[in-house]
N, C-alpha and C positions, 0 to 999 in steps of 0.2 A: 215671446211666442211659445216657449217651452212650458210656461206656466199654464197654458191653455190646453195642453194635452188632456185627453180624457182618462178616467179610471185611476186618478191620482198620479199618472206617469211624470207630470211636471215636477213632482218631488223627487223622483229618482233618476231622471234622464238629465245629464249634464248638457248645459246650453252648446258646449263644444261639439258634443255628439250630433246634436240636432243640425248644427251648421256644417259639420263634416258630411253628413248624409246629404244635405242639400247641394253643397258644393260638389262633392264626388259623385253624385247622380249626374250632375250637368256634365262634369269632365268625363264621366264614363260614356254618355252620349256622344260627346266629341271623339272619344276613343273608338266607339263602334262605327261611327260615321267615317272616320279615317280608315278604318279597317275594311269597311265596305267598299270604300273608294279605291283603296290600294290593292286589295285581294280579289274582291268581286268584279270590279270594273276594269282595273289595269292588270290584273292577274300576276302581281308581285307575289313571290313564294310566301307562304303563310308565316314562316318564322321572321322574315323580313318586314312583312306587313304588320305583324303584331308589334314588333320592336319599334317601328317608325310610329305607329299610332300611339304606342305606350309612352314613349319619350315625350312627345308633344302634349298629350293629355296629362301626364304627371308633373310636367313643368308648369302647366297652367294651374293644376291643383296646388302645387307648392306656393305660388304666388298668391292664389285666392285664399287658402287656408291661413297663411302667415299673416296677411293684411286684415282680412275680413273676419275670420273665425277665431284664431288664437290671439289675434292683435299683438303680435310680438314686436317688441322694439329692441330685442337683443341684436347683437351683430349677426348679420346675415351669413358671413362666411362659415362659421361653425355649424350653423343649422343646415346650410346647403350640403356640407361635407357629411353631416349625419344622415340627411335626406337621401343623398347619393348612395350611401351604404345600405339604407332601408329599402330603397327602390331596387337596388340590385339583388339583394336577398329576395325580395318580393318577386322580382322578375324571373329569376331562376326557379325558385320554388312554385310559384303559382301561375304564372303567365306561360312560361315555356313548359314547365313540369305538367301542370294540371291542363291548361288551355291547349297546348299543342299534343299533349298526350291523348286527351279526350278526342281531338279532331283526328289523330292518327288512328284511334279505334273506330272511326266511323261517326262520330257525333258530329252533327252540323257546326260549322266553325262559329257562328254567332252564339249558339247555345253553349258550346264549350267556353266561349269567352265570357259569358255571363256567369257560369258556374265558377270559373276561375276568379271572376270579379267578386263574388261573394266572399271567397276566401281571403282575398288580397284587401278587401275593405275592412275586415275585422283586424288583420295584421297591420295595415297602414294606420287605422285610427289609433291602435295601441301605441305604435311607434311614434306617431305625432304628439299624441297627448302626454305620454310618460318619458319620452326620450328627447325629441327634437325640440318641441316647443315647451318643455316643462318649465315651470317656473323655478327660478333659483333664488334661495333665501338671500336677503339683503345682507351685505356685509356690515359689520359694526359702525363703520364711520360714514356709510353711504347716505343716510338721511340727514337732512338739514336739522340743527338744533330746535326742539320744539315741534317738529313736524312727525306725523305718524309714520311709522315703518311700513312701507308699501307692502311687505311680506305679510304683514299681520292685519291688513285691512279687510273688512268684509267682502269687498269686491274681488278678491283673489289677486292682489298685487297688480292691480292695473287693468284687469280684464273687466269688461262691462258685462254683467250677467242679466241685464234687464231683458 
């Protein structure tokens, strides 16, 4: 699908970025829906509503990005631990800092969450791409004799870039 982007963007946009945008747009919608239910309908305090919606949406994002986008087959434990660190930093800096800060300054809570979402999207894509789901070079004895080293294959070590 990335190859069909206009203006030659298919040559410069990584497939994982496109997948990340699709998945995280959907999970951001889940986040906003839950925020609306928790804060708008049930009148849960804003910080608690943001936290609850955030945890559920980011759990869904991890599962979908790991399986569908980055197609990781690495052990989930280390990735989940790295993800937990990334979302903690993201939460404090962007969600509570930017989101709650803008809301406290009088910006409508949906708009403040959307603005914080732009910041968090860039941070989380970078963390997922280059830290959490990064490809590790194959060790010397890991490939079967006569087989190609997966770290050197054109598909990016097991990722399907079609």
